[in-house]
N, C-alpha and C positions, 0 to 999 in steps of 0.2 A: 603067604596065602593072599594076604590083603592086595598086595601089588597085582597079583594075577587077577583078581575080581575087577580091580580098578580097570586093568588092561582089556579084559573081556567086555566091561560097560562101555569103554571108549571105543572098541570096536563094532559092538552093536550100535551105538550112535551114529558111528560112520556110515555102516550099512542103511540104517534108516534115512540119514541124510541124502545118501545117493538116490533113495526112493522118492525122497521129498524135494528134491531140486538143488539144495545147497547145504554144505557143511561148512560151519565157521570155526575158526581158531581164533582165541581171544586172549590178550594180555590188558591188565588192568592196573592203574595206579591211582591214588592211594585208596584204599590198601591194596598192596600188591597181591595180584591174584592172576590166575589163569584159567581158561575155560574152553568148553566146547559147545556148539550150537547147531541148530537146524533152522532152515528158513525155506518157507514155501509160499509161492505167490498165491493170493486169493483172488484178486481182480487185476485189472490193469496197473492199477497204480497203488495196491494194497498188497501187504505181505504179512505173513505170521512168523514171528521169530520166538522159539524156545530155546533156552540155554541153562547151563548148569556151570557155575564158576566156583573154584577151590581158593580159598584164601589160607595159605599154608602157616601163617603166623599164629592162627587161632587154635588149631584148625577150625574153620567154619566153611559154610557153603551158601551160595545164593542160587536159588532155582526160579526161574521167571519165564513167563509167556507174554508176548506184546502183539499188538497190531499196529503195524507201522504204515504211514501214509508215504509212499516212496515213489514219486514220479521221476521219470528219466527226463532232464532238461533237453535232450535231443528233440523232444516233441515240439520244443517251442523254438529252438535254434539248433541247426544241425552241427555247428561248431561246437555245442556243449553237450554233444552225444557222449554218453557213458558216465556222466556225472549225476548222482542220484542222491540229492539231499533227502533226508527223512525226519519225521517226528512221530512220536505215538506213545503208547503206554499199555499197561496191562497189570497183571497181579504177580506178586512175587513172594517167595518165601525164604528168609533168612534163618539158617541154622547155625547158631554159633556152637563151639565145641563145649562150653561151660555152662550153658543156660538153655532154656526152652526156646523153641522155634517161634519166629514172628512173622506173622502175614502182613503185607501191605501193598502199596501201590508202587509201581515201576514205571518211571518215565525215562525215555530216550530222545535225543536230539542229535542229529550226526549226519555225515555224508560219506558216501560210497563213490569210489572211482574204479570203473572197469578197466583193467589192463588189456583184456580180451574178453570175448562173449563168455568165457567160462570161469574167468578168475577176476576178483574184485578186492580191493583194499579199503578199508573204513576206518574213521576215526569218529568216535561217538562219546558224547557226555550223557552219563546216566545218574539218575537220583532214585534212591529207595527211600520211600515214606512208610515205616511201620504203623500199622493202626494203633499200636500200643505206645507210640511216641518216639521210638528211636528212629533216625534217619542218617544216611550218608550219601555223599555224592563220589563220583569217580569218573576217570578218563579211560576209554578203553579202546586200543587199537588192535585190529585183526585182519583175517583175510577170509573172503567167502570163495569157496570152491564149487563150482557147479558142475 
């Protein structure tokens, strides 16, 4: 039953992502995790990204929403078209399996490379600072499907 609920939730997120412009699939290390996210453009060089990552070792979850400054370098030089470095941050919630949830600040720095106008791959460094004192960093690799 639990697996069915997770599958239904992922399908619902995918449907929302199609309406919001992009669905992202994410893998992270350390700690090892996988996740799904939604990304929507706000302005020309701004985007909102929300995501949920599952860390099976705990099990624990990280839910976060960020505003990213994400310019296309093709605006500066046509030879760099499709390369989109970004940085930004927002709020996140870390829900460990054996303790109470922690709210904190989520920061991201990364680059996305568009393979075609609808598909991009990204490499991202993320850091979560809990307001209660905990923190951890990780590297995320993933794909955005528009």
